[in-house]
VOVO-111694 format. One line per 8 residues: their letters; for each residue x, y, z of C-alpha. Coordinates in steps of 0.5 Angstrom, whole numbers, plus 500, padded with zeros to 3 digits. Example, Ala and Ser with C-alpha at 12.3 -4.5 7.8 and 13.67 -1.06 7.14 Angstrom:
<recs>
AS> 525 491 516; 527 498 514
</recs>
This chain:
<recs>
MRAAYETA> 873 197 699; 872 192 693; 866 193 688; 861 189 686; 857 187 679; 851 183 678; 851 177 674; 845 172 672
TGTTTRYR> 846 168 679; 847 175 683; 852 180 686; 859 178 685; 866 181 687; 869 185 682; 877 186 683; 881 192 681
VVQWATGA> 887 190 678; 894 194 676; 898 192 670; 906 193 672; 910 193 665; 907 192 658; 912 187 655; 908 182 651
VGRSVIRG> 906 178 657; 904 185 660; 899 187 654; 896 180 654; 894 181 662; 891 187 660; 887 184 655; 885 179 660
VIERPEFE> 883 184 665; 879 188 660; 875 183 657; 872 180 664; 867 183 668; 870 181 674; 876 185 673; 877 193 673
LAGVRVFD> 883 195 670; 885 200 675; 892 203 673; 898 201 668; 905 202 669; 910 203 663; 917 204 662; 917 206 655
PAKVGVDA> 917 214 654; 913 213 648; 907 209 652; 906 214 657; 900 218 657; 897 213 652; 890 209 654; 891 202 656
GTLVGRPP> 886 200 651; 890 203 645; 896 200 648; 893 193 647; 889 194 640; 883 194 644; 878 200 644; 880 206 649
AGVIATDD> 879 203 656; 879 210 660; 886 208 664; 892 212 662; 899 209 662; 904 212 667; 911 211 668; 911 214 675
PYEILALD> 911 209 680; 908 213 686; 902 214 682; 901 207 682; 902 206 689; 897 212 691; 891 208 687; 886 204 690
ADCVIYAP> 887 197 687; 886 190 690; 892 187 686; 898 188 682; 900 184 676; 908 185 676; 911 183 670; 918 186 668
IISQAIGG> 924 183 666; 927 180 672; 932 186 674; 938 181 676; 937 177 669; 940 184 666; 945 186 670; 941 189 675
DLRKDLQT> 940 188 683; 936 183 685; 933 187 691; 930 192 686; 925 187 685; 924 186 692; 924 193 694; 918 195 689
VCELLSSG> 914 189 691; 915 190 698; 912 198 697; 906 195 693; 905 190 698; 905 195 704; 901 200 700; 895 195 701
KNVISLAG> 895 192 694; 896 184 693; 902 182 688; 902 177 683; 909 176 680; 911 174 674; 918 175 675; 920 170 680
MLYPYARG> 918 169 688; 914 163 686; 917 160 693; 921 166 696; 923 161 702; 929 159 697; 932 165 697; 933 165 705
PEFTSELE> 930 168 711; 932 176 710; 928 176 703; 922 172 706; 922 177 712; 922 183 708; 916 180 704; 912 178 710
RACKTGET> 913 185 714; 910 188 707; 905 183 707; 903 185 715; 903 192 714; 899 192 708; 895 186 710; 896 183 703
SVFGTGVN> 899 177 700; 904 176 694; 904 170 690; 909 168 684; 907 164 678; 908 163 670; 908 158 665; 916 156 666
PGFTTEVL> 918 157 671; 911 156 674; 905 151 671; 910 146 667; 915 146 672; 911 146 679; 904 145 678; 904 139 673
PLVLSGVC> 909 135 676; 906 135 683; 899 134 680; 902 127 676; 906 125 683; 899 125 686; 898 118 683; 904 115 686
RRVDHIYV> 905 112 692; 913 113 692; 917 118 688; 924 117 687; 925 122 681; 922 128 677; 924 130 671; 922 136 667
RECADFSG> 924 138 660; 921 144 656; 924 146 649; 922 152 647; 922 155 640; 923 163 640; 923 164 633; 916 168 634
HPSRLLIH> 917 171 640; 917 179 640; 921 181 646; 928 183 644; 930 184 651; 928 177 653; 931 174 647; 937 178 646
EMGGLGKS> 939 182 652; 937 176 657; 937 170 654; 943 172 650; 941 169 643; 944 173 637; 950 175 641; 957 174 639
EEEYLKAL> 960 168 643; 965 173 647; 959 177 649; 955 171 651; 960 169 656; 962 175 659; 954 176 661; 953 169 662
PTYRGAMR> 955 169 670; 950 174 671; 945 170 667; 947 164 670; 946 167 677; 939 169 675; 937 163 672; 940 159 678
DLFTESLQ> 936 163 683; 929 163 679; 929 155 678; 932 154 685; 925 157 687; 922 152 683; 926 146 685; 925 147 692
LVGAGLGV> 917 148 691; 917 141 688; 921 139 694; 916 142 699; 910 139 695; 914 132 696; 915 133 703; 923 134 703
TLDHVDVS> 928 140 703; 933 140 698; 940 140 700; 943 144 694; 942 145 687; 947 143 681; 947 147 675; 950 146 668
HEYLLADE> 949 150 662; 951 149 654; 950 153 648; 950 152 640; 953 157 635; 949 159 629; 952 156 622; 949 160 618
DFEIQAVP> 945 167 618; 938 168 619; 933 172 623; 927 171 628; 922 176 630; 926 179 635; 933 179 633; 938 177 627
IPRGTVAA> 942 171 629; 948 172 625; 953 166 623; 957 164 629; 953 168 634; 949 164 640; 943 160 637; 941 156 643
GRWTFSGM> 942 154 650; 941 148 654; 940 149 662; 940 143 667; 938 144 674; 938 138 679; 935 139 686; 939 134 690
VGGRPLVT> 937 130 697; 942 125 700; 947 126 694; 942 124 689; 938 128 684; 930 128 687; 928 133 682; 931 135 675
IECVHKSD> 929 141 670; 932 142 663; 930 148 659; 932 148 652; 932 155 648; 932 155 641; 932 161 637; 929 157 631
ARRVTAWE> 928 150 632; 928 149 624; 935 151 624; 938 149 630; 936 141 630; 941 139 635; 938 137 642; 931 136 643
SPGYAVRV> 925 138 639; 920 143 641; 915 140 646; 914 138 654; 915 132 658; 915 130 665; 917 123 668; 915 122 675
HGRPSVTL> 919 115 677; 917 112 682; 911 107 684; 908 107 679; 912 111 674; 908 116 670; 910 120 664; 907 126 660
TADEDWVS> 909 128 653; 907 133 648; 910 136 642; 910 144 640; 903 145 640; 902 143 647; 900 150 648; 898 154 643
NGITAAAA> 901 161 645; 906 161 651; 905 169 652; 898 168 653; 898 162 658; 903 166 662; 898 172 663; 892 168 663
FAVNAVPA> 895 164 669; 896 170 673; 889 173 671; 886 167 674; 890 167 680; 887 174 682; 881 172 686; 884 167 690
VCEAAPGI> 890 171 692; 886 177 694; 882 173 698; 888 169 701; 890 170 708; 896 176 708; 903 173 707; 907 169 702
RTFLDLPV> 903 164 698; 905 159 693; 901 153 689; 902 149 695; 897 153 699; 892 156 694; 886 153 691; 887 150 684
LTGRAAGV> 887 155 679; 882 155 673; 880 159 667; 873 162 666; 868 159 661; 867 163 655; 861 168 656; 861 168 663
</recs>
């Protein structure tokens, strides 16, 4: 049973939340949960042995929260909690098995915990009937819901384009581009192991098929979700990729970038209908935009071509901290997901997610 707490306007539900994985985004989630009265941190799942047994507050630079981090998944499954925010690096992207994340999420759902995933599952229907059937069975068993979210993919590649399309009476094509500067990103696992920045060209090309498959699957969910929002099912998804090598030695926060190693990558995903692209998503990843000047500058753009056409562009300051934004979007979704009917939930069938006014 969910707890309650008193506010100036009466009694309100308090949701018990578990954080699964404590990378940069996971730690930001914990800060968001412990700072807001409508949430109670119920548990923390870690993977680094050095974090086991550490208070969650200590892990994120806050006063002790009274919740001790564990690396035992069965402890998490046994907890009385309303929701798990699932935020590990996608297993498939680092050479693991896609089914590992599916199995873990299904176990959490079956245990009676709703799941908000920051590791895909934005539109599980794009992965086929077997994948969605397993999720639906787990949701039915636990009377729970699963919802995938994030910033990119997530807010920038699905929510904003669909919102802008609302002023068009006809949509011919949607183009979304985000160029990210990773110079200040702290995660070596994300930047180097998953994204390949700082790897030799030989290492990069060897790992590229694995990463390409993960990126294709992830952004196919995004494209199919936008297609569904526009009332169509995409025929297929085309993927193209190119990369640039560093012409000098330099360092970013996560890793060194030696001369001749991969310094940037550009992915283009096109959702095709009737032989033409309906939705195109372009992702540019730069190790340091000051040193890699080719391609676009850091920022965001979405263009809805139709009648009328709509364009929104922003420079690199359009979001001051992408890690905090991704975490906040997940935290803000907790009440809606916990109150939703059991099953797979997407941006198309949840209410609009909003932040919380300061001091409330």
